[in-house]
N, C-alpha and C positions, 0 to 999 in steps of 0.2 A: 153794573159792571159789563153788561152786554151791549150797552149803547156805545161806549168808547172802550175798546178792548186794549189792554196793556200786555206786553210780552210776558210779564211775570206778575204773580200776586203781590209781591212786596211793593211794586211800583204804584199800586192804588193808594198807598199811604205816604209815598214820597212826594215832595214838592221840589222838582228839579229846577224849574225856572218860573219866572213871574207869570208867564202865559200858559202854564200847564193846566190841563182841565181839572176841575174839582170834582171828585167822586163823592157822592152822598154817603157811601158806605162808611167812610172814615169820620163822618159826623156822628155816627151812632155807635160804633164799636172800634176797639183798637185792633191792630193787626194780630196781636197775640190771641185775643178772644175769637177772632174770625178763624184762625188756624185751629183753635181748640174745638170749635163747632164743626168746621169742615172735616175734621178727622173722623167724626162719627156719622156724617151724612153721606148718603149714596144717591146719586142722580141717575135717572134713566128716562128714556122716552116713554110717553104714555102708552103708545101702541105696543111697546115691548113687553112680553110676558114670558116668564120662565116656568117650565113644568116642575122644576125642582130648584133648590138653592144652588145646585152645582151645574145648572144648565149652561152657563157660559163656558165651562171647561169640559163639557160632555164629549165633544168631538175629539179633542186632544186625548182625553182619558180612554176613549174607545180605540183610538189609533195605537196608543201605547200598549193597551191590553192585547190587541190582535198581534202586534209585532212581538210582544213578549211570549205569546203562545207559540209563535212560529220559531223563535230563536232559542227557547229554553224548554227542556223537557225534564220535569222533576223525577227523581229516582224513587225508590221504595221508602226510604227513611226521610221523612220531611217533618220539620218542626216549625210551627207557626207561633210567633211571639205576639202576645196581646199587650196593649198598654192603654192608658187613658191619658190623652193630652189635655192638660188643664185648660179650661175655658169657663169664665164666669159671666159672660154676656148672655144675651137672649138668643136662643136658636132652638128649633124643634128637634135637632139631631143630638142634643146633649143627653147623656145618660148619667145615672147616679148609681154607684155601687159603693155602699158604706164600708165594706171590708177592704177596699183598695187604699193604698197610701194617698192617692189623689182621687177622692171619691166622686168628683163631678167634672165632666168634660166630654170630649169626643173619644170614642173607642176606635183605636187604630191598631 
């Protein structure tokens, strides 16, 4: 797919005209199967390393946190609501609390 790049993924499986290039990926799997696999794969540069799974959004998160502290000052009576966002995949941040309605997921 990298040798002859198409504008969109679906064009690797289309045959627009007689002289269109043949892509070997469509000899081995259907477009639907490729989309199913691509949904769960993550591509990154080899040199790239993140200190945490949230490393890609760390700068934005810090900016929002600093601006929030400047613009909003909480009063005396403050209530924090906890919840567990359901997640059943693999991640080191998942917690399990058996007494919650959703026992497994991210604590938010």
